[in-house]
C-alpha positions in Angstrom: -3.3 1.5 10.2 -1.2 3.4 7.9 1.3 1.5 4.9 3.4 3.9 6.5 3.6 2.2 9.3 4.7 -0.8 8.7 7.7 -2.1 8.9 10.2 -3.3 6.1 9.8 -7.1 5.4 6.5 -6.8 6.9 3.6 -8.1 5.6 -0.5 -6.0 6.0 -3.6 -6.9 4.2 -5.6 -3.4 2.7 -8.3 -2.9 4.4 -10.0 0.4 3.3 -8.3 3.1 0.8 -9.4 6.9 1.9 -9.6 8.4 -0.7 -11.5 10.3 -4.0 -12.4 8.4 -7.7 -8.7 9.3 -8.8 -6.3 8.0 -6.5 -8.5 5.0 -6.1 -8.3 4.1 -9.4 -4.8 5.7 -9.8 -4.0 2.3 -7.4 -6.5 -0.2 -9.1 -4.3 0.3 -11.7 -1.3 -0.8 -10.1 -2.5 -3.7 -8.2 -3.3 -1.9 -4.9 -6.8 -2.9 -4.3 -8.9 -3.7 -0.8 -8.7 -6.8 0.5 -5.0 -7.5 -1.2 -1.9 -8.6 1.0 1.5 -6.2 0.9 4.9 -7.0 1.5 6.5 -3.8 2.6 10.2 -3.9 0.7 10.7 0.0 1.9 9.6 2.4 3.4 12.2 5.4 3.3 10.7 7.7 0.7 9.1 6.5 -1.6 6.8 3.4 -0.1 7.7 0.6 -1.9 5.7 -2.4 -1.8 5.5 -6.3 -2.9 2.1 -6.9 -4.6 1.1 -10.6 -6.3 5.0 -10.5 -7.3 5.0 -7.2 -8.3 7.3 -4.3 -6.8 5.0 -1.4 -7.1 6.7 2.5 -5.2 4.0 4.9 -3.9 4.5 8.2 -3.1 4.1 8.8 0.8 0.9 10.6 1.1 -1.1 7.9 -0.9 0.6 5.3 1.3 -1.1 7.5 4.1 -4.1 6.9 2.9 -4.1 3.0 2.5 -5.1 1.4 5.8 -3.9 -1.8 6.4 -3.4 -4.6 8.7 -0.6 -6.7 10.0 -1.5 -10.1 8.8 
């Protein structure tokens, strides 16, 4: 499932990133890597997630390319 489909307050693990090198680099710099667990803080407008005690907001287009599994 896409990151945009995870509900507020739910936790998910990043399984894959469906994008090119540029997208992967941008997400890497924000700490969003395959295998990391994220908690969705907000899902309307930009998707806001908490990862490793940091809060990161990413656009919906980017979030749709992040494939996750609920944990």
